[in-house]
N, C-alpha and C positions, 0 to 999 in steps of 0.2 A: 257079715263082716263087721268088725269092731270099729271104734272111733279113736282118733288121736286125742291127746289132751287139748290141743288147739280147737278141734271140732267141738269138743264138749263145752269148752268155755264160750266159744262163739254161739253155740246153740242156746245156752242160758242167757247170754247177753241179748240175743235176738228174740227171746221168749218163745223159742221153738223146741219141740221134743228132741229133734236131732237135725244136724246139717251135715253136708258133705263138702269137701274141698271143691271150689269152683262155684258154689252157690252164692248168689247175690242176696245179701240180707240187710236189714236195718237193725243195727245193734246199738245198745245203750252202754257207753263206757261207764264202768264203775267210778273211774277217776279220770279227770282231764288235767294234765300237768304241763307246766311251762316254766321257763326261766325268763326273766326280763332281759330283753336284748333289743337294741334299736332296730326298727324296721319289722319287728315281730310283735311282741306283746303290746307295745304302744299303739301299733296299727290295729291290732285286734280290738283293743279297748275302744278306740275311736270308731272303728267300723261297726261294732256292736250297737253303739248308740246312734250313729248318724245314718247307717245304711239299713239297719234291722230294727231300729226303734227299741232296743233292749236297754232299759235303764238299770235293771238288776237281774242277776242270774237267779233262776228259780230254785236251784238246789246248791247253795254255796258250798256245802260239805263235799260235793263231788269234784270240786276244783282245788288246785293247790298251785301256788306260785313260789318260785325260789329266786332269791337274789344271790347269785354265786359268780357272776361275771362282773368285771369292773369293780372289784372289791379289794381294797378301798377305791372309791372314786378318785380320779386324778384331775378332773376338770369340772367346772360348774355344769356343763352339758350332761356329763355322766350322772351327776347327782340329781339333776332334773329328771332324768329317766327313772331313777329309783323312786323319786317322789311321786311320779305318775303311777308307778306300780303300787306303792304303799297306799296311795289315795284310793285307787280302784279297789284294792283288796279290802280296805276299811269300809268303803261305801257298799261293797257287795257282801261283806262278812265272809270273805274267802280267806282260808288259812294262808299266811305268808311266812316263809322261812328265810330269814336273812342272816348272813354271816354264820350259818351253821355248818357250812361246807359245800362241797359239790353236790348239786341237787339229786343226781342219779343215785348217789350213795345215801344221802340224807333221806331220800324218799323211802328207802327200805328201813332206815333207822326209826322213822316216825310213823310207820304203819301203813304205807301205801303198797307194800309188797304183800298183798293179800293172796294167799294160795287160792287159785280158781277165779281170780278177778280179771277183768278186761280193762286195761289202762292205755290211754293214748297221750302222746307228747309230740311236739314237732321235731325233737331231736332223737335220732335213732339209738343213741347209747342208753336210752331208758330200757333197752332190751335186757340189761343186767338184772332187772327185777324177775326175769324168767328163771333165775336161780332158785326162786322160792315157789315155782309153779304158777307164776303170774304171767298172763299174756299181755305184754307191754310193748306197744308198737310206736315207732316214730313215723308219723304220717305227714311230716313236713307242713307245707302251708295249708294243707287240707284240714289242719287242726282248727281253722276258723269255723268249719262246719260243726265241730264238737262244742265250740263256744256258743253258737247261736241256735243249735238244735239239740233236742234230747237224744235223738238217735242219729247215727251216721250211716251212710250207705257204704258198704264194704263187701268185698268178695272174700269168702272164706279161703284162706291160703292153703296150698298144699304143704306138706311137711317132708323134709329130708331128715332121715334118722342117721345119727353118727354114734356108733358104739365104741367106747374107749375100753381097751383090754390091756392087760399086763401091768407092770409096775414101773414107776419112774426111776431113773437113775439119780443118784445124789447130785445135787447142783442143778437139776432141771426144774424149772418153775412153770406155772400156768401160762405165762407169756410164751414160753418156748412151745408149749403144747398147742396154743392157739395158732401161732405163726407156722408151726409144722403142719397143722390142719389146712391152712390156706395153701401151703406149698403142695400138699398131696392132692387136695380136692380141687383147687383152683379158686380164683377170686370171684368167679361167677357161678360156682357150683350150687349155690342155694338161692339163686336170683329170684326175687319176689316170693320166696317161700320161707317157711319157718325152719330153723335149725333146731332139731330136738336131740339133746344129748342123753345117752344112756350107756349101758354096759357095766360090767363089774369093775372096770377101771375108774369109774366115778369116785370110788372111795379113795383114790390116790390124790384127789384134789379136795382141798378144804372148801368150805362155803365161800371164803374170800377168793380162792382160786377160781371157783366156778363163776363168780361175779366178773372176774377178769375175762373169762372165755365168752360168757353170754353177752357182756357189755361190748365186745368187739365184733359181734356177729355180722354187722353190716359189711365187713370186709370180705365176707364170703358171698356177698350179694343178698343175704337174707334180710327180710323185713323185721325179724326179731329172732330170739332164741328162747328155748324153754327147757326145763328139766323137770321130770316127774319128782315131786317132793319126797324127801325121806324124813325120818324122825329128827335128825339133827337140824335140818333146815326148817322143818315145821316148828321145832322148839324155839328157834329164833323168831320166826315170822308171826306165829299165832298170838303170842302174848302182846305183840305190838300192833296187831291188825286193827284197822279202824272200822271194819265191819266183819260180820260173821258169815262166812261162806263155807260150803263143803269143798275141801280140796278134791281134785279129780286127777285121774291117772289115765294114760293111754292103755287101751285094751291090748292084750297079747296079739290079737289078730287084726290090729289096726292097719289101714292101707297107707303106705308111704310112697312118695314120688320116687324116692331112691333110698338105698341103705348102704352105709359104708362102715368099715371097721378100721380103727386107728390103733396100732400097736404102740403103747406108751414106752415100752422097754427099749425101742430103737432111737428114741428122741435124745438128741444132745443139745447143748445150748446153741441157739440160733440168733441171727441178727437180720434185721430187715433194712436193706440198703436203700438210699434215696434213688428216685424221687417218688415212689409209690409204696403203699403198704402191701403190695403183692410180691415184692422182691425179697423173698425169704432166702437166706443163705446160711451155710454152716459158719458159726462164729469163728471156728478154728482157722478158716481161710482168710480172716481179716485181723488176726492177732498182730499187735504192734502198730496198727494204724493210729497215728496221733489224733487225739481229740482234746478239746479245750473246755468243754461244757458237759455237765451231767445234770439230768433232770429226773428226779424220782418223785412221781406224783401222778395226778390226773384221775379221772373217774375209772380208768382201767387198772391202775397199779399204784396205789399210795396207801394201801390198807395196812393193818397191823402186821400181817404176815410179811409184807414187803419191807416194812421198817425193821422188823426183827432180823430178817436176813441181812439187810444192809448194815445194821449195827453189829451183827455177828462178824461180818467180813471186815468192818472198819475198826473194830475194837482193838485198841493198842497200836493202831496204825495211823498214818497221816495222809490226807489228800495231797496229791502231787503238787509241787509249787506251780502256781499259775493256773491250776485247774479250778473251775468254778462248779461246785457241787451244790445244787439247789434241791432241797428236800421239802416237799409240800404234802403233808398228810391230807387224805381225801376228805376228812370231816373233823369237826371239833371233837366229836366223841372219840374218834380214833386218835387224835392228837393228845387228848387228855389221858387216854389209856397208855399211849406210848410214853408220855411223861411219867406216869405212875410206875411204869416198868423200868424207867431209867434209860430208855432207848434214845430219847432226845438228847440227854446229856452225853451219851456215847457218840452220837453223830456230831454234835457240836464240838466235842473234844477232838474229833478226828479232822475238823476243819470244814464241816458242812455248814451251809447257810440254811437254817430251818425257818420256814415262814408259815403263817396261818393258811388254812384251806382256802383255795380260790381256783377258779378255772383259768386265771389270767396267764399263768406260766405255760399252760398247754396251748392256748391259741395265740401266743406270741405277743401279748400286751406288756408283759413284764419279763425281764432278763433276756432281752432280745440279743441275737447274735449279729455280728457284722460279717462282711464278706470274708470268705476263705476259712471261717471257723467251722468246726465240726462238733456235733453233740451226740452223746449217747442218751437215749430218752426212753422213759416208760409212758410217754404221752400217747395219744391216740393216732396221730398222723405224722408222716415224714415228708409231706409235699413241700415244694420249694416255697420259702417265705413263711412257713408255719411258725417259726420261732425267730423271725427277724429277716435279715437280708435274704433275697432270693438266690444269692451266691453262697449261702452257707449250706451245710449238709446236716441231716438228721438221720441217725441210725437207731432204729427201735430195737429194744432188747429187754431182758428181765431186770428186776431190781438188783439181783445178784451181779449181773454183768455190768450194770451202771456202777455199783460199788467197787468192783474189781478195776474197772477203767479209771475210777477216781484215784485209786492208789498208784496206778502206773502212768496215768496221763496218756493212756493209749488203750485200745480195745484189748481186753484181757480175758482169759478163761477163768470164770469164777470158781471152778472146781478146785483150783489150787489153794483157795482160801476157805473152802467149805469145812 
Protein backbone atom coordinates (compact mmCIF):
# COMPACT_ATOMS: atom_id res chain seq x y z
CA UNK A 1 0.00 0.00 0.00
CA UNK A 2 1.30 3.43 -0.95
CA UNK A 3 1.51 6.60 1.09
CA UNK A 4 -0.22 9.97 0.98
CA UNK A 5 1.77 13.14 0.47
CA UNK A 6 1.07 13.93 4.13
CA UNK A 7 2.52 10.63 5.32
CA UNK A 8 5.63 11.16 3.21
CA UNK A 9 6.23 14.66 4.54
CA UNK A 10 5.65 13.55 8.14
CA UNK A 11 8.03 10.62 7.73
CA UNK A 12 10.83 12.90 6.56
CA UNK A 13 10.14 15.41 9.36
CA UNK A 14 10.24 12.57 11.89
CA UNK A 15 13.43 11.08 10.44
CA UNK A 16 11.69 7.79 9.71
CA UNK A 17 11.62 5.69 6.53
CA UNK A 18 7.82 5.70 6.56
CA UNK A 19 4.84 6.44 8.76
CA UNK A 20 1.14 5.66 8.69
CA UNK A 21 -1.85 7.74 9.66
CA UNK A 22 -2.44 7.34 13.39
CA UNK A 23 1.24 6.94 14.28
CA UNK A 24 2.57 9.10 17.10
CA UNK A 25 5.84 10.71 16.05
CA UNK A 26 8.30 13.39 17.10
CA UNK A 27 8.59 15.63 14.07
CA UNK A 28 10.86 18.59 13.43
CA UNK A 29 9.04 21.44 11.66
CA UNK A 30 11.02 22.98 8.85
CA UNK A 31 9.47 26.31 9.79
CA UNK A 32 7.69 27.72 12.82
CA UNK A 33 5.60 30.74 11.86
CA UNK A 34 3.50 33.19 13.87
CA UNK A 35 2.08 36.68 13.70
CA UNK A 36 2.31 39.01 16.64
CA UNK A 37 -0.94 39.27 18.54
CA UNK A 38 -1.62 40.11 22.19
CA UNK A 39 -1.82 37.04 24.38
CA UNK A 40 0.05 34.93 21.84
CA UNK A 41 3.53 35.87 20.68
CA UNK A 42 4.23 38.20 23.58
CA UNK A 43 3.31 35.38 25.96
CA UNK A 44 5.44 32.85 24.05
CA UNK A 45 8.47 35.12 24.13
CA UNK A 46 8.09 35.67 27.87
CA UNK A 47 7.44 31.99 28.61
CA UNK A 48 10.47 30.87 26.61
CA UNK A 49 12.76 32.92 28.82
CA UNK A 50 11.05 32.66 32.19
CA UNK A 51 9.65 29.11 32.12
CA UNK A 52 12.15 27.33 29.85
CA UNK A 53 15.31 29.38 30.27
CA UNK A 54 15.68 29.92 26.53
CA UNK A 55 17.52 33.15 25.84
CA UNK A 56 18.02 32.55 22.10
CA UNK A 57 16.49 30.11 19.62
CA UNK A 58 19.01 27.58 18.32
CA UNK A 59 18.07 27.78 14.62
CA UNK A 60 16.71 31.26 13.94
CA UNK A 61 16.18 30.61 10.23
CA UNK A 62 13.53 28.02 11.14
CA UNK A 63 11.35 30.78 12.59
CA UNK A 64 9.45 33.63 10.99
CA UNK A 65 7.26 36.32 12.54
CA UNK A 66 4.81 38.57 10.72
CA UNK A 67 3.34 41.88 11.82
CA UNK A 68 0.07 42.02 9.89
CA UNK A 69 -2.55 42.75 12.58
CA UNK A 70 -3.01 46.19 14.15
CA UNK A 71 -1.32 47.75 11.14
CA UNK A 72 -1.09 50.63 11.51
CA UNK A 73 -1.18 50.77 15.28
CA UNK A 74 -3.96 52.96 16.67
CA UNK A 75 -2.82 53.11 20.28
CA UNK A 76 0.43 53.14 22.25
CA UNK A 77 -0.42 49.68 23.60
CA UNK A 78 -0.56 48.23 20.11
CA UNK A 79 2.74 49.79 19.13
CA UNK A 80 4.28 48.45 22.34
CA UNK A 81 3.32 44.94 21.23
CA UNK A 82 5.03 45.51 17.88
CA UNK A 83 8.14 46.77 19.67
CA UNK A 84 8.22 43.58 21.75
CA UNK A 85 8.07 41.55 18.55
CA UNK A 86 10.72 43.58 16.76
CA UNK A 87 13.03 43.37 19.76
CA UNK A 88 12.64 39.59 20.13
CA UNK A 89 13.27 39.01 16.44
CA UNK A 90 16.34 41.25 16.46
CA UNK A 91 17.78 39.60 19.59
CA UNK A 92 17.18 36.13 18.15
CA UNK A 93 18.11 36.97 14.55
CA UNK A 94 14.69 35.68 13.48
CA UNK A 95 13.27 36.96 10.15
CA UNK A 96 10.57 39.57 10.68
CA UNK A 97 8.12 40.67 7.99
CA UNK A 98 6.29 43.88 8.79
CA UNK A 99 3.84 45.80 6.62
CA UNK A 100 4.38 43.36 3.75
CA UNK A 101 0.79 42.15 3.86
CA UNK A 102 -1.18 39.31 5.37
CA UNK A 103 1.30 36.75 6.64
CA UNK A 104 -0.28 33.62 5.22
CA UNK A 105 0.05 35.09 1.72
CA UNK A 106 3.41 36.73 2.30
CA UNK A 107 4.80 33.45 3.66
CA UNK A 108 4.40 31.97 0.20
CA UNK A 109 5.83 35.05 -1.49
CA UNK A 110 9.00 35.04 0.63
CA UNK A 111 9.78 31.34 0.36
CA UNK A 112 8.15 29.42 3.20
CA UNK A 113 5.86 27.50 0.85
CA UNK A 114 8.53 24.88 0.23
CA UNK A 115 7.13 21.82 -1.55
CA UNK A 116 7.62 18.85 0.76
CA UNK A 117 8.16 20.96 3.90
CA UNK A 118 6.42 20.66 7.28
CA UNK A 119 5.33 24.04 8.66
CA UNK A 120 3.47 24.94 11.86
CA UNK A 121 1.65 28.11 12.94
CA UNK A 122 -0.91 28.81 15.63
CA UNK A 123 -3.41 30.06 13.01
CA UNK A 124 -5.16 27.47 10.84
CA UNK A 125 -5.29 29.60 7.69
CA UNK A 126 -1.60 28.81 7.13
CA UNK A 127 -3.08 25.76 5.39
CA UNK A 128 -3.05 27.77 2.16
CA UNK A 129 0.64 26.90 1.79
CA UNK A 130 -0.69 23.43 0.99
CA UNK A 131 -1.39 24.76 -2.51
CA UNK A 132 2.32 24.27 -3.17
CA UNK A 133 2.67 20.80 -1.66
CA UNK A 134 3.65 22.13 1.78
CA UNK A 135 2.16 20.49 4.87
CA UNK A 136 1.28 23.58 6.91
CA UNK A 137 -0.71 23.09 10.10
CA UNK A 138 -2.31 25.46 12.55
CA UNK A 139 -1.70 23.86 15.94
CA UNK A 140 -3.10 26.68 18.10
CA UNK A 141 -1.52 27.19 21.51
CA UNK A 142 0.48 23.99 21.07
CA UNK A 143 2.76 26.16 18.96
CA UNK A 144 4.65 26.95 22.18
CA UNK A 145 6.09 23.44 22.02
CA UNK A 146 7.55 24.26 18.61
CA UNK A 147 9.14 27.43 20.03
CA UNK A 148 10.86 25.62 22.89
CA UNK A 149 11.62 22.16 21.45
CA UNK A 150 13.28 21.07 18.24
CA UNK A 151 10.66 18.38 17.69
CA UNK A 152 6.97 18.34 18.49
CA UNK A 153 4.83 15.38 19.45
CA UNK A 154 2.17 14.87 16.81
CA UNK A 155 -0.11 12.17 15.48
CA UNK A 156 0.12 11.58 11.75
CA UNK A 157 -3.30 12.64 10.48
CA UNK A 158 -5.57 10.65 8.20
CA UNK A 159 -6.40 12.17 4.83
CA UNK A 160 -9.69 12.79 3.07
CA UNK A 161 -9.29 12.97 -0.69
CA UNK A 162 -11.57 15.25 -2.70
CA UNK A 163 -11.36 15.03 -6.48
CA UNK A 164 -12.62 17.96 -8.51
CA UNK A 165 -14.05 17.04 -11.92
CA UNK A 166 -15.72 18.94 -14.74
CA UNK A 167 -15.56 22.60 -15.77
CA UNK A 168 -16.62 25.75 -13.98
CA UNK A 169 -19.43 27.88 -15.34
CA UNK A 170 -18.62 31.52 -16.19
CA UNK A 171 -18.98 33.74 -13.15
CA UNK A 172 -18.14 30.99 -10.65
CA UNK A 173 -15.02 31.50 -8.56
CA UNK A 174 -12.92 29.52 -6.10
CA UNK A 175 -14.95 30.88 -3.18
CA UNK A 176 -18.06 29.35 -4.70
CA UNK A 177 -16.22 26.06 -5.09
CA UNK A 178 -15.10 25.97 -1.49
CA UNK A 179 -18.45 26.87 0.03
CA UNK A 180 -20.16 24.35 -2.27
CA UNK A 181 -17.73 21.75 -0.96
CA UNK A 182 -18.73 22.57 2.62
CA UNK A 183 -22.39 22.31 1.71
CA UNK A 184 -21.99 18.92 0.00
CA UNK A 185 -19.55 17.29 2.43
CA UNK A 186 -20.50 19.03 5.65
CA UNK A 187 -18.57 21.25 8.09
CA UNK A 188 -17.17 18.26 10.00
CA UNK A 189 -16.41 16.04 7.00
CA UNK A 190 -12.63 16.31 7.42
CA UNK A 191 -12.48 16.74 11.18
CA UNK A 192 -8.91 16.40 12.51
CA UNK A 193 -7.83 15.15 9.08
CA UNK A 194 -6.02 16.54 6.06
CA UNK A 195 -8.07 17.65 3.07
CA UNK A 196 -6.20 16.56 -0.07
CA UNK A 197 -7.42 18.03 -3.33
CA UNK A 198 -6.99 16.32 -6.67
CA UNK A 199 -8.77 15.39 -9.87
CA UNK A 200 -8.75 16.71 -13.44
CA UNK A 201 -10.82 19.72 -12.34
CA UNK A 202 -7.86 21.19 -10.49
CA UNK A 203 -6.89 22.82 -13.77
CA UNK A 204 -10.06 24.92 -13.52
CA UNK A 205 -8.61 26.72 -10.51
CA UNK A 206 -5.64 29.04 -10.69
CA UNK A 207 -2.87 28.90 -8.12
CA UNK A 208 -4.57 31.85 -6.39
CA UNK A 209 -7.91 30.06 -6.49
CA UNK A 210 -6.38 27.00 -4.90
CA UNK A 211 -4.90 29.19 -2.15
CA UNK A 212 -8.45 30.32 -1.44
CA UNK A 213 -9.71 26.74 -1.12
CA UNK A 214 -6.77 25.41 0.90
CA UNK A 215 -6.73 28.48 3.14
CA UNK A 216 -10.34 27.95 4.21
CA UNK A 217 -9.95 24.22 4.87
CA UNK A 218 -10.59 24.56 8.61
CA UNK A 219 -14.28 25.08 7.83
CA UNK A 220 -14.50 21.43 6.79
CA UNK A 221 -13.01 20.53 10.16
CA UNK A 222 -9.65 19.79 8.53
CA UNK A 223 -6.38 20.54 10.31
CA UNK A 224 -4.92 21.54 6.95
CA UNK A 225 -5.23 21.05 3.21
CA UNK A 226 -2.71 20.01 0.61
CA UNK A 227 -2.42 19.62 -3.15
CA UNK A 228 0.07 17.47 -5.01
CA UNK A 229 2.23 20.06 -6.76
CA UNK A 230 2.22 20.52 -10.52
CA UNK A 231 4.60 22.34 -12.85
CA UNK A 232 2.84 25.69 -12.52
CA UNK A 233 2.87 25.74 -8.73
CA UNK A 234 6.42 24.40 -8.57
CA UNK A 235 7.49 27.18 -10.95
CA UNK A 236 6.16 29.69 -8.42
CA UNK A 237 7.43 28.02 -5.24
CA UNK A 238 10.84 26.59 -6.07
CA UNK A 239 12.62 29.81 -7.11
CA UNK A 240 11.43 31.43 -3.87
CA UNK A 241 12.03 28.43 -1.59
CA UNK A 242 14.24 29.05 1.43
CA UNK A 243 15.52 25.49 1.47
CA UNK A 244 15.96 22.69 -1.02
CA UNK A 245 13.69 19.72 -0.50
CA UNK A 246 12.45 17.11 -2.90
CA UNK A 247 8.75 17.61 -3.67
CA UNK A 248 6.64 14.54 -2.97
CA UNK A 249 3.35 13.24 -4.29
CA UNK A 250 0.73 10.81 -3.05
CA UNK A 251 1.04 7.29 -4.42
CA UNK A 252 -1.75 6.03 -6.67
CA UNK A 253 -2.55 3.30 -4.11
CA UNK A 254 -2.43 5.58 -1.06
CA UNK A 255 -4.91 4.81 1.70
CA UNK A 256 -7.51 7.51 2.40
CA UNK A 257 -10.00 7.79 5.24
CA UNK A 258 -12.62 8.80 2.66
CA UNK A 259 -12.83 9.83 -0.99
CA UNK A 260 -15.29 12.24 -2.57
CA UNK A 261 -15.86 13.68 -6.03
CA UNK A 262 -17.14 17.21 -6.63
CA UNK A 263 -18.67 18.07 -10.00
CA UNK A 264 -17.60 21.64 -10.75
CA UNK A 265 -20.04 22.03 -13.63
CA UNK A 266 -23.09 22.11 -11.33
CA UNK A 267 -21.79 24.91 -9.11
CA UNK A 268 -23.48 28.30 -9.31
CA UNK A 269 -22.66 31.43 -7.30
CA UNK A 270 -23.31 30.79 -3.63
CA UNK A 271 -23.61 32.86 -0.49
CA UNK A 272 -22.95 31.91 3.12
CA UNK A 273 -25.50 33.40 5.45
CA UNK A 274 -24.87 34.35 9.08
CA UNK A 275 -24.08 33.36 11.69
CA UNK A 276 -21.77 30.44 10.73
CA UNK A 277 -19.55 29.55 7.76
CA UNK A 278 -21.51 26.31 7.37
CA UNK A 279 -24.67 28.04 6.10
CA UNK A 280 -24.08 27.81 2.35
CA UNK A 281 -27.05 28.82 0.21
CA UNK A 282 -27.75 29.54 -3.46
CA UNK A 283 -27.03 33.21 -4.07
CA UNK A 284 -30.08 33.43 -6.35
CA UNK A 285 -32.34 32.90 -3.33
CA UNK A 286 -31.07 36.13 -1.72
CA UNK A 287 -31.07 38.47 -4.70
CA UNK A 288 -32.23 41.96 -3.80
CA UNK A 289 -31.41 41.73 -0.09
CA UNK A 290 -30.15 45.19 0.83
CA UNK A 291 -26.53 45.44 1.98
CA UNK A 292 -24.58 48.52 3.06
CA UNK A 293 -20.97 47.30 3.21
CA UNK A 294 -18.66 45.31 0.96
CA UNK A 295 -15.28 43.88 1.93
CA UNK A 296 -12.94 42.45 -0.69
CA UNK A 297 -9.76 41.19 0.93
CA UNK A 298 -8.42 38.82 3.63
CA UNK A 299 -5.99 35.92 3.42
CA UNK A 300 -8.74 34.01 1.61
CA UNK A 301 -9.68 36.38 -1.21
CA UNK A 302 -7.79 39.54 -1.98
CA UNK A 303 -5.35 38.35 -4.59
CA UNK A 304 -4.75 39.59 -8.11
CA UNK A 305 -7.40 37.30 -9.58
CA UNK A 306 -10.02 38.71 -7.21
CA UNK A 307 -9.01 42.29 -7.93
CA UNK A 308 -9.10 41.68 -11.67
CA UNK A 309 -12.61 40.27 -11.49
CA UNK A 310 -13.85 43.13 -9.32
CA UNK A 311 -12.28 45.70 -11.63
CA UNK A 312 -13.82 44.00 -14.66
CA UNK A 313 -17.28 44.20 -13.10
CA UNK A 314 -16.91 47.74 -11.78
CA UNK A 315 -15.21 49.25 -14.85
CA UNK A 316 -17.33 52.11 -16.14
CA UNK A 317 -19.82 51.70 -13.31
CA UNK A 318 -20.29 53.28 -9.89
CA UNK A 319 -20.71 51.92 -6.39
CA UNK A 320 -24.30 52.50 -5.24
CA UNK A 321 -24.85 55.69 -3.21
CA UNK A 322 -24.31 55.04 0.50
CA UNK A 323 -22.61 51.69 -0.09
CA UNK A 324 -19.14 51.30 1.47
CA UNK A 325 -16.83 49.15 -0.63
CA UNK A 326 -13.50 48.41 1.05
CA UNK A 327 -10.88 46.74 -1.12
CA UNK A 328 -7.79 45.47 0.69
CA UNK A 329 -5.19 43.60 -1.40
CA UNK A 330 -3.73 40.62 0.43
CA UNK A 331 -0.11 41.74 0.14
CA UNK A 332 2.06 44.63 -0.95
CA UNK A 333 3.33 42.53 -3.85
CA UNK A 334 -0.23 41.99 -5.02
CA UNK A 335 -1.15 45.65 -4.51
CA UNK A 336 1.83 46.79 -6.57
CA UNK A 337 0.94 44.38 -9.37
CA UNK A 338 -2.67 45.57 -9.29
CA UNK A 339 -1.52 49.18 -9.50
CA UNK A 340 0.74 48.37 -12.44
CA UNK A 341 -2.19 46.77 -14.26
CA UNK A 342 -4.40 49.77 -13.63
CA UNK A 343 -6.79 47.79 -11.44
CA UNK A 344 -6.47 50.13 -8.46
CA UNK A 345 -7.37 53.11 -10.61
CA UNK A 346 -10.43 51.33 -11.97
CA UNK A 347 -11.63 50.40 -8.50
CA UNK A 348 -11.06 53.89 -7.11
CA UNK A 349 -12.83 55.48 -10.09
CA UNK A 350 -15.85 53.27 -9.37
CA UNK A 351 -15.99 54.55 -5.78
CA UNK A 352 -14.12 51.86 -3.88
CA UNK A 353 -11.97 52.69 -0.87
CA UNK A 354 -8.66 50.93 -1.44
CA UNK A 355 -6.26 50.53 1.49
CA UNK A 356 -2.94 48.86 2.21
CA UNK A 357 -2.76 45.16 3.14
CA UNK A 358 -3.77 44.37 6.70
CA UNK A 359 -5.71 41.73 8.61
CA UNK A 360 -7.63 44.43 10.44
CA UNK A 361 -10.66 44.64 8.16
CA UNK A 362 -11.22 40.89 8.40
CA UNK A 363 -11.22 40.63 12.18
CA UNK A 364 -13.24 43.79 12.69
CA UNK A 365 -10.72 46.30 13.96
CA UNK A 366 -11.28 48.67 11.02
CA UNK A 367 -14.44 49.58 9.09
CA UNK A 368 -16.68 48.15 11.77
CA UNK A 369 -20.41 47.96 11.21
CA UNK A 370 -23.15 49.19 13.47
CA UNK A 371 -26.37 47.39 14.34
CA UNK A 372 -28.76 46.41 11.54
CA UNK A 373 -26.13 46.78 8.84
CA UNK A 374 -25.34 43.97 6.43
CA UNK A 375 -22.10 43.23 4.60
CA UNK A 376 -21.08 41.07 1.68
CA UNK A 377 -17.57 39.87 2.41
CA UNK A 378 -14.70 37.76 1.17
CA UNK A 379 -13.39 37.59 4.73
CA UNK A 380 -12.88 34.29 6.47
CA UNK A 381 -15.76 34.34 8.96
CA UNK A 382 -19.34 35.53 9.30
CA UNK A 383 -19.86 34.97 13.03
CA UNK A 384 -21.69 37.66 14.99
CA UNK A 385 -19.50 40.62 15.85
CA UNK A 386 -16.72 39.69 13.45
CA UNK A 387 -16.95 43.05 11.67
CA UNK A 388 -18.42 45.18 14.43
CA UNK A 389 -21.81 45.08 16.13
CA UNK A 390 -23.16 41.67 17.11
CA UNK A 391 -26.44 42.92 15.62
CA UNK A 392 -24.90 43.31 12.15
CA UNK A 393 -24.84 40.54 9.55
CA UNK A 394 -22.07 39.20 7.29
CA UNK A 395 -22.76 37.30 4.07
CA UNK A 396 -19.71 35.51 2.65
CA UNK A 397 -19.33 35.28 -1.12
CA UNK A 398 -16.89 35.65 -4.00
CA UNK A 399 -15.12 38.82 -5.10
CA UNK A 400 -17.40 38.89 -8.14
CA UNK A 401 -20.49 38.82 -5.95
CA UNK A 402 -19.11 41.58 -3.71
CA UNK A 403 -18.50 43.78 -6.76
CA UNK A 404 -21.98 43.10 -8.14
CA UNK A 405 -23.58 43.93 -4.79
CA UNK A 406 -21.57 47.16 -4.64
CA UNK A 407 -23.20 48.31 -7.88
CA UNK A 408 -26.74 47.51 -6.81
CA UNK A 409 -26.53 48.09 -3.05
CA UNK A 410 -28.06 44.65 -2.69
CA UNK A 411 -27.06 41.04 -3.19
CA UNK A 412 -26.77 40.56 -6.94
CA UNK A 413 -25.85 37.84 -9.42
CA UNK A 414 -22.36 38.63 -10.75
CA UNK A 415 -22.96 36.72 -13.96
CA UNK A 416 -24.99 39.58 -15.42
CA UNK A 417 -21.80 41.69 -15.27
CA UNK A 418 -19.38 38.95 -16.36
